[in-house]
N, C-alpha and C positions, 0 to 999 in steps of 0.2 A: 641642571641648577635651576631652582625657581624661586622666586621671591615668596617669602611667607604670607599667607592670608590668614592670620590668627586673630585679627582685630586690634592687635598691638601696632599702633601707628609708627612708633619708632622702628620696630622690627620690619614692618613693611617698607618704610622708606629706605632704610639702610640695606635691606635685602634686595630691594629693586636696584639700588645703585651698585651693590656688589654685582648683581646679575649683568648689568650693563658693563661694568668694568671687564667681567670675564668674557663678554661678547667682543669687546675691542681687543683684548689680548689673544683671543682665539684667531683672529684674522692676522696675526703676525706668526702663528705656528708654522714651522717647517721653511721659513724664509731665509734666505741668505742676506748678508748685510746689504749686498748690492740691491736685491729685490725689495728690501724694506725701505731703500731709499729712492726707489723708482717713483717718478711723478707722472701722473696722467696728464693728458693734454686737458686744457680747460680750467686749470687753476685748482684742481683738487690737490690735496697734500699727500705726501708719502706717508706710508703707515708708521714709520719711525717719528715723523713730525706729529702725528696724530697722538701717539702715545706720550712722547716727550711733552707736548702741549698739555695734554690732560693731566700729567704729573704736576706741572706748573699751576694749573687751574686749581687742583686740590690744595696745592701748597698755599695759593693766594687766599682761597677761602677758608681752610682749615687754620693755618697759622696766622693769616692776616686778619680775617673777620672773626672767626670763633675764639681765637686765642689772643688777638690784639697785638701781634707782632708786626714789625715793619716787613713789607715784601715789596716786590717789583714786578715789572712786565717787560719783556723783550720780544721783538719779532723774531729773534734768533730760535726761540723755543720751537718754532713751526719747522725748523730744519734740522735741529739737533746735531750742530757741528761738532765734530770730534768725538761723538758719543756712539758707542755701539749699540746694536739692537738689544743685546743682552742687558747692558747697562740702563738703557731707557726702560726696559720692562722691569728691571730691579727697582729703579727709582719710582715708577709708577706704583708698584706694589707697596713700597715703603710709604709713599705719600698717602695712599689709600688707608693703610694701617694707622697713620697719624690722623687722618680724618675721622676715622671710626673711633678712635681713642678720644678725640676732642669732643665728638658728639655724645659719647657715652658719659663724659665729664659733666654735662649739664643735667640738672634735676628734671628739667622741663623743656619741651620743644618750644614752649612759649617764651622762654627767656629772650629779652630784647638785646640786640647788639647794634652797633653803628657801623655801617659801610664806609669805606675810604672816602666817599663823596657826601658823607654825612647823613645818609638815608637810614632810619631805624628799621631793622628787619629781626625776625625771630629766627631760631635755630632751625625751625621747620622750613622757612623760606630759603635758608642757605641749602638744606638738604634738596629741596625741590629744585633749586637753580642747578645744583651738581648733577641731578638726574637728567634735567633738560639738556645741559651742556654735554654730558656724556652720551646721551641718547643721539644727539645731533651728530656727534663725531662717530658713534657706533655705525650709523647709517653711512656716513662718509667712508669710515674704513671698509664696510661692505662693498661700496662701489669701487673703491681703489683695488680691493683684492680681486673683485671680479674682472676688472679691466686688466689687472696684472697677469692673471693666469686662469681665469675662468672659474675659480673656486666660489661657490656660492653656499649660502646658509650661515 
């Protein structure tokens, strides 16, 4: 899977985000529920917590900022209590689809929105922010998986 390099900015940004989402989900392939909840020493998150948190990040930015709905934040999303790995993955995929549909609904990436803290941002900024957040956690997932069972890549 590669991000498109067609000169279409929207396709490049959404393709890059899709590539990073895929990288995060690949880190959970073949894991048991117990392995997905394994937490490395030093404060890293378990893989299920990374996936569940990213689902909530997409929800906050797509539903909250792009669509203007009320959203919330909880530290519990980093632990995914009572959530199976399959359910966390399904939620992340659903939220990713919702983000993609919300972005597609804007005529221009230049359209201005307002964050919860009152800062104006455009749709492009939201996509770049989601790319940054997902990339950070993709690296985090790489480290967690390698520490768990040595799997790299």
